[in-house]
VEXPASE-328342 format. One record per residue (C-alpha): y, z, x; residue in three letters. Coordinates in nm, 2 decimals, padded with zeros to 4 digits. Layout:
<atoms>
<atom c2="Y" c3="Z" c1="X" type="ala"/>
...
</atoms>
This chain:
<atoms>
<atom c2="00.35" c3="-00.50" c1="-01.67" type="met"/>
<atom c2="00.06" c3="-00.36" c1="-01.83" type="glu"/>
<atom c2="-00.27" c3="-00.34" c1="-01.62" type="ile"/>
<atom c2="-00.43" c3="-00.56" c1="-01.88" type="ser"/>
<atom c2="-00.23" c3="-00.83" c1="-01.81" type="gln"/>
<atom c2="-00.23" c3="-00.84" c1="-01.44" type="ile"/>
<atom c2="-00.61" c3="-00.84" c1="-01.47" type="thr"/>
<atom c2="-00.65" c3="-01.12" c1="-01.68" type="ser"/>
<atom c2="-00.37" c3="-01.35" c1="-01.47" type="gln"/>
<atom c2="-00.57" c3="-01.25" c1="-01.16" type="gln"/>
<atom c2="-00.91" c3="-01.30" c1="-01.28" type="leu"/>
<atom c2="-00.82" c3="-01.68" c1="-01.39" type="gln"/>
<atom c2="-00.61" c3="-01.72" c1="-01.07" type="thr"/>
<atom c2="-00.88" c3="-01.60" c1="-00.85" type="ala"/>
<atom c2="-01.21" c3="-01.77" c1="-01.00" type="ala"/>
<atom c2="-01.01" c3="-02.11" c1="-00.93" type="thr"/>
<atom c2="-00.91" c3="-01.99" c1="-00.56" type="ala"/>
<atom c2="-01.25" c3="-01.96" c1="-00.38" type="val"/>
<atom c2="-01.17" c3="-02.13" c1="-00.04" type="pro"/>
<atom c2="-01.34" c3="-02.44" c1="00.00" type="ala"/>
<atom c2="-01.50" c3="-02.37" c1="00.30" type="ala"/>
<atom c2="-01.66" c3="-02.05" c1="00.15" type="asp"/>
<atom c2="-01.79" c3="-02.28" c1="-00.17" type="thr"/>
<atom c2="-01.92" c3="-02.52" c1="00.09" type="thr"/>
<atom c2="-02.11" c3="-02.25" c1="00.33" type="ala"/>
<atom c2="-02.27" c3="-02.12" c1="00.02" type="ile"/>
<atom c2="-02.39" c3="-02.47" c1="-00.08" type="ser"/>
<atom c2="-02.54" c3="-02.55" c1="00.25" type="ala"/>
<atom c2="-02.71" c3="-02.20" c1="00.26" type="asp"/>
<atom c2="-02.88" c3="-02.28" c1="-00.06" type="phe"/>
<atom c2="-02.99" c3="-02.59" c1="00.06" type="glu"/>
<atom c2="-03.13" c3="-02.47" c1="00.36" type="thr"/>
<atom c2="-03.30" c3="-02.19" c1="00.14" type="phe"/>
<atom c2="-03.45" c3="-02.45" c1="-00.11" type="leu"/>
<atom c2="-03.57" c3="-02.65" c1="00.25" type="lys"/>
<atom c2="-03.74" c3="-02.38" c1="00.39" type="met"/>
<atom c2="-03.91" c3="-02.29" c1="00.06" type="leu"/>
<atom c2="-04.02" c3="-02.62" c1="00.01" type="thr"/>
<atom c2="-04.21" c3="-02.61" c1="00.36" type="val"/>
<atom c2="-04.35" c3="-02.26" c1="00.28" type="gln"/>
<atom c2="-04.52" c3="-02.42" c1="00.00" type="met"/>
<atom c2="-04.64" c3="-02.74" c1="00.14" type="gln"/>
<atom c2="-04.74" c3="-02.51" c1="00.44" type="asn"/>
<atom c2="-04.98" c3="-02.24" c1="00.26" type="gln"/>
<atom c2="-05.31" c3="-02.19" c1="00.23" type="asp"/>
<atom c2="-05.48" c3="-02.41" c1="-00.04" type="pro"/>
<atom c2="-05.75" c3="-02.14" c1="-00.08" type="leu"/>
<atom c2="-05.49" c3="-01.86" c1="-00.09" type="asp"/>
<atom c2="-05.18" c3="-01.97" c1="-00.25" type="pro"/>
<atom c2="-04.86" c3="-01.76" c1="-00.26" type="val"/>
<atom c2="-04.83" c3="-01.63" c1="-00.61" type="asp"/>
<atom c2="-04.57" c3="-01.80" c1="-00.82" type="ser"/>
<atom c2="-04.39" c3="-01.46" c1="-00.91" type="ala"/>
<atom c2="-04.32" c3="-01.41" c1="-00.52" type="asp"/>
<atom c2="-04.15" c3="-01.75" c1="-00.53" type="tyr"/>
<atom c2="-03.94" c3="-01.63" c1="-00.85" type="ala"/>
<atom c2="-03.87" c3="-01.32" c1="-00.66" type="thr"/>
<atom c2="-03.74" c3="-01.49" c1="-00.35" type="gln"/>
<atom c2="-03.50" c3="-01.71" c1="-00.58" type="leu"/>
<atom c2="-03.39" c3="-01.41" c1="-00.77" type="ala"/>
<atom c2="-03.30" c3="-01.21" c1="-00.40" type="thr"/>
<atom c2="-03.11" c3="-01.52" c1="-00.29" type="phe"/>
<atom c2="-02.90" c3="-01.59" c1="-00.58" type="ser"/>
<atom c2="-02.80" c3="-01.21" c1="-00.56" type="gly"/>
<atom c2="-02.71" c3="-01.23" c1="-00.25" type="val"/>
<atom c2="-02.52" c3="-01.58" c1="-00.32" type="glu"/>
<atom c2="-02.33" c3="-01.38" c1="-00.61" type="gln"/>
<atom c2="-02.23" c3="-01.10" c1="-00.39" type="gln"/>
<atom c2="-02.08" c3="-01.33" c1="-00.15" type="val"/>
<atom c2="-01.88" c3="-01.50" c1="-00.45" type="gln"/>
<atom c2="-01.73" c3="-01.16" c1="-00.57" type="thr"/>
<atom c2="-01.67" c3="-01.04" c1="-00.24" type="asn"/>
<atom c2="-01.45" c3="-01.33" c1="-00.21" type="asp"/>
<atom c2="-01.30" c3="-01.30" c1="-00.56" type="leu"/>
<atom c2="-01.22" c3="-00.94" c1="-00.49" type="leu"/>
<atom c2="-01.03" c3="-01.03" c1="-00.12" type="arg"/>
<atom c2="-00.82" c3="-01.28" c1="-00.32" type="ile"/>
<atom c2="-00.71" c3="-01.03" c1="-00.58" type="met"/>
<atom c2="-00.63" c3="-00.78" c1="-00.35" type="thr"/>
<atom c2="-00.41" c3="-01.02" c1="-00.17" type="gly"/>
<atom c2="-00.25" c3="-01.11" c1="-00.46" type="gln"/>
<atom c2="-00.20" c3="-00.75" c1="-00.60" type="leu"/>
<atom c2="-00.07" c3="-00.68" c1="-00.27" type="ala"/>
<atom c2="00.20" c3="-00.97" c1="-00.29" type="ala"/>
<atom c2="00.29" c3="-00.82" c1="-00.63" type="gly"/>
<atom c2="00.37" c3="-00.54" c1="-00.53" type="gly"/>
<atom c2="00.56" c3="-00.66" c1="-00.24" type="leu"/>
<atom c2="00.78" c3="-00.82" c1="-00.49" type="ser"/>
<atom c2="00.88" c3="-00.49" c1="-00.63" type="gln"/>
<atom c2="00.94" c3="-00.30" c1="-00.31" type="leu"/>
<atom c2="01.19" c3="-00.60" c1="-00.22" type="ala"/>
<atom c2="01.45" c3="-00.41" c1="-00.39" type="gly"/>
<atom c2="01.41" c3="-00.14" c1="-00.14" type="trp"/>
<atom c2="01.56" c3="-00.34" c1="00.12" type="val"/>
<atom c2="01.88" c3="-00.19" c1="00.22" type="gly"/>
<atom c2="01.82" c3="00.15" c1="00.08" type="leu"/>
<atom c2="01.73" c3="00.46" c1="00.28" type="glu"/>
<atom c2="01.37" c3="00.59" c1="00.27" type="ala"/>
<atom c2="01.23" c3="00.92" c1="00.32" type="arg"/>
<atom c2="00.91" c3="00.99" c1="00.56" type="thr"/>
<atom c2="00.73" c3="01.26" c1="00.70" type="glu"/>
<atom c2="00.61" c3="01.10" c1="01.02" type="gly"/>
<atom c2="00.71" c3="01.04" c1="01.37" type="ala"/>
<atom c2="01.04" c3="00.89" c1="01.40" type="val"/>
<atom c2="01.19" c3="00.68" c1="01.72" type="leu"/>
<atom c2="01.51" c3="00.91" c1="01.89" type="phe"/>
<atom c2="01.71" c3="00.69" c1="02.13" type="asp"/>
<atom c2="01.95" c3="00.90" c1="02.20" type="gly"/>
<atom c2="02.13" c3="00.92" c1="01.86" type="thr"/>
<atom c2="02.13" c3="01.23" c1="01.67" type="pro"/>
<atom c2="01.90" c3="01.24" c1="01.38" type="ile"/>
<atom c2="01.95" c3="01.40" c1="01.07" type="thr"/>
<atom c2="01.65" c3="01.58" c1="00.91" type="ile"/>
<atom c2="01.58" c3="01.73" c1="00.56" type="asn"/>
<atom c2="01.40" c3="02.05" c1="00.56" type="pro"/>
<atom c2="01.21" c3="02.18" c1="00.25" type="ile"/>
<atom c2="01.17" c3="02.58" c1="00.27" type="met"/>
<atom c2="01.01" c3="02.80" c1="-00.01" type="pro"/>
<atom c2="01.20" c3="03.08" c1="-00.18" type="gly"/>
<atom c2="01.26" c3="03.39" c1="-00.05" type="gly"/>
<atom c2="01.25" c3="03.26" c1="00.34" type="ala"/>
<atom c2="01.45" c3="03.51" c1="00.56" type="gln"/>
<atom c2="01.42" c3="03.32" c1="00.89" type="asp"/>
<atom c2="01.34" c3="02.97" c1="01.00" type="ala"/>
<atom c2="01.23" c3="02.76" c1="01.29" type="arg"/>
<atom c2="01.25" c3="02.41" c1="01.36" type="leu"/>
<atom c2="00.95" c3="02.27" c1="01.58" type="ile"/>
<atom c2="01.01" c3="01.97" c1="01.77" type="val"/>
<atom c2="00.67" c3="01.73" c1="01.89" type="arg"/>
<atom c2="00.65" c3="01.44" c1="02.07" type="asp"/>
<atom c2="00.41" c3="01.14" c1="02.01" type="val"/>
<atom c2="00.10" c3="01.31" c1="02.15" type="ser"/>
<atom c2="00.17" c3="01.62" c1="01.93" type="gly"/>
<atom c2="00.28" c3="01.85" c1="02.23" type="asn"/>
<atom c2="00.54" c3="02.12" c1="02.09" type="glu"/>
<atom c2="00.88" c3="02.01" c1="02.29" type="val"/>
<atom c2="01.14" c3="02.24" c1="02.12" type="gln"/>
<atom c2="01.12" c3="02.55" c1="01.88" type="arg"/>
<atom c2="01.49" c3="02.62" c1="01.79" type="ile"/>
<atom c2="01.63" c3="02.90" c1="01.53" type="pro"/>
<atom c2="01.81" c3="02.69" c1="01.21" type="ile"/>
<atom c2="01.95" c3="02.82" c1="00.90" type="pro"/>
<atom c2="01.75" c3="02.91" c1="00.58" type="val"/>
<atom c2="01.81" c3="02.64" c1="00.31" type="gly"/>
<atom c2="01.72" c3="02.28" c1="00.22" type="asn"/>
<atom c2="02.03" c3="02.13" c1="00.36" type="asp"/>
<atom c2="02.05" c3="01.85" c1="00.58" type="pro"/>
<atom c2="02.07" c3="01.96" c1="00.95" type="leu"/>
<atom c2="02.11" c3="01.75" c1="01.28" type="thr"/>
<atom c2="01.89" c3="01.74" c1="01.59" type="trp"/>
<atom c2="02.10" c3="01.64" c1="01.86" type="ala"/>
<atom c2="01.82" c3="01.59" c1="02.08" type="gly"/>
<atom c2="01.91" c3="01.79" c1="02.37" type="val"/>
<atom c2="01.73" c3="02.11" c1="02.57" type="thr"/>
<atom c2="01.89" c3="02.46" c1="02.53" type="ala"/>
<atom c2="02.06" c3="02.35" c1="02.84" type="asp"/>
<atom c2="02.21" c3="02.04" c1="02.71" type="gly"/>
<atom c2="02.02" c3="01.79" c1="02.91" type="ala"/>
<atom c2="01.88" c3="01.49" c1="02.68" type="pro"/>
<atom c2="01.55" c3="01.45" c1="02.57" type="leu"/>
<atom c2="01.37" c3="01.13" c1="02.68" type="pro"/>
<atom c2="01.38" c3="00.88" c1="02.42" type="asn"/>
<atom c2="01.05" c3="00.80" c1="02.20" type="gly"/>
<atom c2="00.93" c3="00.90" c1="01.90" type="arg"/>
<atom c2="00.92" c3="01.25" c1="01.77" type="tyr"/>
<atom c2="00.83" c3="01.42" c1="01.47" type="ser"/>
<atom c2="00.95" c3="01.78" c1="01.32" type="phe"/>
<atom c2="00.83" c3="02.08" c1="01.10" type="glu"/>
<atom c2="00.97" c3="02.42" c1="00.95" type="thr"/>
<atom c2="00.82" c3="02.77" c1="00.99" type="val"/>
<atom c2="00.97" c3="02.97" c1="00.73" type="ser"/>
<atom c2="00.91" c3="03.32" c1="00.79" type="leu"/>
<atom c2="01.00" c3="03.67" c1="00.63" type="arg"/>
<atom c2="00.99" c3="04.00" c1="00.77" type="gly"/>
<atom c2="00.88" c3="03.81" c1="01.09" type="gly"/>
<atom c2="00.55" c3="03.69" c1="00.87" type="glu"/>
<atom c2="00.50" c3="03.34" c1="00.86" type="val"/>
<atom c2="00.53" c3="03.22" c1="00.48" type="leu"/>
<atom c2="00.52" c3="02.83" c1="00.55" type="ser"/>
<atom c2="00.46" c3="02.56" c1="00.79" type="gln"/>
<atom c2="00.61" c3="02.27" c1="00.64" type="asp"/>
<atom c2="00.66" c3="01.89" c1="00.75" type="pro"/>
<atom c2="01.02" c3="01.74" c1="00.78" type="val"/>
<atom c2="01.12" c3="01.46" c1="00.59" type="gly"/>
<atom c2="01.38" c3="01.21" c1="00.78" type="ile"/>
<atom c2="01.56" c3="00.91" c1="00.58" type="tyr"/>
<atom c2="01.57" c3="00.56" c1="00.75" type="gly"/>
<atom c2="01.72" c3="00.26" c1="00.67" type="thr"/>
<atom c2="01.48" c3="00.00" c1="00.54" type="ile"/>
<atom c2="01.50" c3="-00.35" c1="00.71" type="ala"/>
<atom c2="01.20" c3="-00.52" c1="00.55" type="glu"/>
<atom c2="00.89" c3="-00.49" c1="00.35" type="val"/>
<atom c2="00.56" c3="-00.67" c1="00.44" type="arg"/>
<atom c2="00.19" c3="-00.72" c1="00.37" type="val"/>
<atom c2="-00.06" c3="-00.64" c1="00.64" type="glu"/>
<atom c2="-00.42" c3="-00.67" c1="00.63" type="asn"/>
<atom c2="-00.37" c3="-00.63" c1="00.23" type="gly"/>
<atom c2="-00.12" c3="-00.31" c1="00.27" type="gln"/>
<atom c2="00.27" c3="-00.31" c1="00.17" type="asn"/>
<atom c2="00.42" c3="-00.18" c1="00.47" type="met"/>
<atom c2="00.79" c3="-00.05" c1="00.49" type="ile"/>
<atom c2="00.98" c3="-00.15" c1="00.83" type="leu"/>
<atom c2="01.29" c3="00.05" c1="00.91" type="phe"/>
<atom c2="01.62" c3="-00.05" c1="01.10" type="ala"/>
<atom c2="01.47" c3="00.18" c1="01.40" type="ser"/>
<atom c2="01.18" c3="-00.02" c1="01.42" type="gly"/>
<atom c2="00.93" c3="00.24" c1="01.27" type="gln"/>
<atom c2="00.66" c3="00.11" c1="01.03" type="lys"/>
<atom c2="00.50" c3="00.30" c1="00.80" type="val"/>
<atom c2="00.26" c3="00.24" c1="00.48" type="pro"/>
<atom c2="00.45" c3="00.19" c1="00.16" type="ala"/>
<atom c2="00.25" c3="00.50" c1="00.00" type="ala"/>
<atom c2="00.40" c3="00.75" c1="00.25" type="glu"/>
<atom c2="00.76" c3="00.69" c1="00.15" type="val"/>
<atom c2="00.85" c3="01.03" c1="-00.05" type="thr"/>
<atom c2="01.19" c3="00.90" c1="-00.16" type="ala"/>
<atom c2="01.43" c3="00.62" c1="-00.17" type="val"/>
<atom c2="01.81" c3="00.67" c1="-00.22" type="arg"/>
<atom c2="02.10" c3="00.45" c1="-00.25" type="asp"/>
<atom c2="02.33" c3="00.52" c1="00.08" type="pro"/>
<atom c2="02.65" c3="00.45" c1="-00.10" type="ala"/>
<atom c2="02.56" c3="00.76" c1="-00.34" type="leu"/>
<atom c2="02.47" c3="01.00" c1="-00.07" type="arg"/>
<atom c2="02.60" c3="01.33" c1="-00.16" type="gly"/>
<atom c2="02.71" c3="01.26" c1="-00.45" type="arg"/>
</atoms>
């Protein structure tokens, strides 16, 4: 759909969708303003009346505020409608797997991670952080971009506590750090929703992230082909 089409349709809809309560409030405020202006005119000093230009300025100022309120209402409505339009497109993602780089929920089940390392790396480490950003583990891993499984256990085999963990890789060459990169993790999309005008992705694990943070989407049935 072209942008010009969206704009035209949304403007036509929004122009007729300003809430009645807001319109009533604006009208009531305008009537109050006119009453105050009338009282001001009735009680002015007849020997030193207020300049008519001052009344014009007050009317222009109120009119500008009124127009701004109406504009804000229209923008709010349009934002919600555009988000809903994007939601209809994201609905096709439900059931697919999405890749994100944020913290993920660990419930004792091993997690498959997808590192991305620069060419020329000779050594690599996987860094695991808890939800507070504290380093929990630093594990040697093979150099490359093949998927890896993180079991969620310590060096002596004890399970780590359930919770949210994030991952990053440190790529090395000759003992020098080449790069330190966040690790992407795939999860199954259970739901898409709009929250505060923003499209959100809800994973089967319970994790929720903005749709803009999704870096890849794939069909699990075609994985590995």
